[in-house]
N, C-alpha and C positions, 0 to 999 in steps of 0.2 A: 504493499500500500504506500509506504513511504517513497519507494522508487517511482512509482507511477505519479504520485504528487509532484516529486521533483522534476520528472521528465515533462510533465504537464506544465509546470511553471516555466521551465526552460524553454519549451516550445513557443509559449506565449511571449516570452522575452525575445527570442529570436525572430518571431513574426513581427513584433514591434520594430526591431532593428531594420528588418528587410523592408517593411512599409515606409520607414523614413526616407528610403531612396527610391522605392518603387510604388509608393502609394498613390492614390488618385491625384493628389495635388501635384506631386512631382511628375506624374504621367501627363497631366494636362499642360504644365508650364515648361517642362524640359524634354521629357522622353519622346513625346510625339514629334517635336521639331527635329530632335537628333535622328530619329528613325527616318523622317522624310528626307532629311539632308543625306544620310547615308544610303537610303535606297535610290535617290536620285543619282548620287555619285557612282554607285555600283552599276545601275542600269546604263549609265553613260559609258562606263569602262567596258561593259560587255558588248558595245557596238564594235569594238576593235577586234573581237574574236569571231572567227567563222562559226563557231559553235561553243556552247558552254554546257557543263554538267550542272543542271539546275539546282539539284539538292546540295551539291557541294558549294556552289556559289552563294546560294542563300544562307547555308550554315555559316560560311565565312563572314558574310555580311552581318548576321545576327550576332555572331561571336564578337565582332568588332564593337557593336553597340553595347552588349552585355559587359564586355571586358572594360570598355571606357567608364561605365558607371560603377562597376564593382571595384575595380583596382586602378582606375585612371590609366589604362593601357591603351596606347594609340597605335592601332594596327598599321596605319599609313606611315607612321614615322619609325616603325621597327622592322626588323628583318623577317618578321613573320614566325619566329621561332616558337612562340607560345601556341600559335594556331597549328603549326606542324606537329608539335607534341600531342595536342589534343586530338588532332586528326589520326595520329598513330594509335592513340588510346581507342578511338572509335572504331577504326578498322578491325581491330582484333577483339572487340568487346564480346561478341557472340561466338568466337572461335573455340575450338576444343581447347580445354585448359591444360595444354602441354607446354610447361615452362622450360623450353629448350631454345637456345639461340637460333634465329632464322624463322621460327613459327610466328604466326600472326598473334598468338596469345603472348608471347615473349615480347614482341614489338608493343603490344597494348600495355603491358606492365612497365616496360621501359618508358613508354610515353607518359604514363601517370607519374613514375618516379621523376622524370624530368620536369613535368609540370610543377609537382610539389616542390622541387629544388628552386624552381623560378620564383614560386609563390613565397617560399621561405626567404629568399634573398630580397624580394620586394618588402616583406614584412619587416625584416631586420633593418633595411634602409629606412623604412618609414618610421620606425621606432626612434631613430636617431634624429629625425627632423623635429624642430621646435615648433614651426608654425607653417600652416598651409593655407592657400587661399580657398581651394574648393575641398569638400568633404566627400569622400567615397566610403565604401563599406570597410575597407582596410582600417581607415581612421575610426569608424564606429566600433570595430572589434578591438582595436588597441585601447580605446577609451573604456570599453567594457571590461577588458582585462585588468585595468587598473582599479576597478571597483572592489571593495572589501569582500562582499558576500556574493561573489560571482562564481558559476560553475565554469565559466569560459576560460580556457587556457590556450596556449599557442597551437597545440595539436588539433583541438577542436576548431579553432579559427582557421587553420589551414585546410582541414577537411571540409569545413563549411564553405570556404571559398572555392574549392574545387567543385564541390557539389553544386553550388549556385551557378557557377560558370557553365558546367555541363548542362544542367537542367534548363538554364535559361537560353541556351541556343539550340539544343538538340530538339527539344519538344516543339519549340516555335518554328524551327526550319522545317521540321516534318510536317507540320500543319500547313505552312504556306505552300510547300511543294505540293502537298495533296490538293489544296485549293486551286493552285495553278493547273494541275493536271486536269481536274474536273472541269474547270472553265474552258481549257483547250478542247476538251472532248464535247463541250456543250456550247456551241457558238450563240444560241439563243440566250442562255444564261449570261454569258459574257456581254452581250449587246444590251441586256437589261441593266447590268451594272455600269456600263459606260454612259447610258442615257440617264 
């Protein structure tokens, strides 16, 4: 009973933290604008390619939005290392769990390990900073870890960052890809949306 109560309280606390960045107010004031800008830039960049893998392109686009809000990660100014590691994780996620170099599962686990290493470095750097203009989820977690009666620690914070990055782009990109496919298969529905 005590564990359930503790987890319930912790879940409510985490929900409050997440809603501070992704709640209705931020969605209306910040996120919708960021999504529109990123989608427009992505669509324009797709014009230069003879073909694109829609699911992969949408995943990358959504990842850049999610990563910017959660960890202030700017995909356009980076080497794409974080996305490449997440992509490696995704490719082997449903593979046979054979942890041998060269297998999809091994690459998946290496991808996760590398993402966690990058997140750890970001967390360590951020802890050293004294003042930041904008606040992201790492800042909220660091402030939460400083509280006296918190269950939050560095391991939980890193796992949470990984989970939110993964859930934030994978579920959304799958939904958008499915919607695009259904609209492409039904020109009448597409026409009704355009009008």
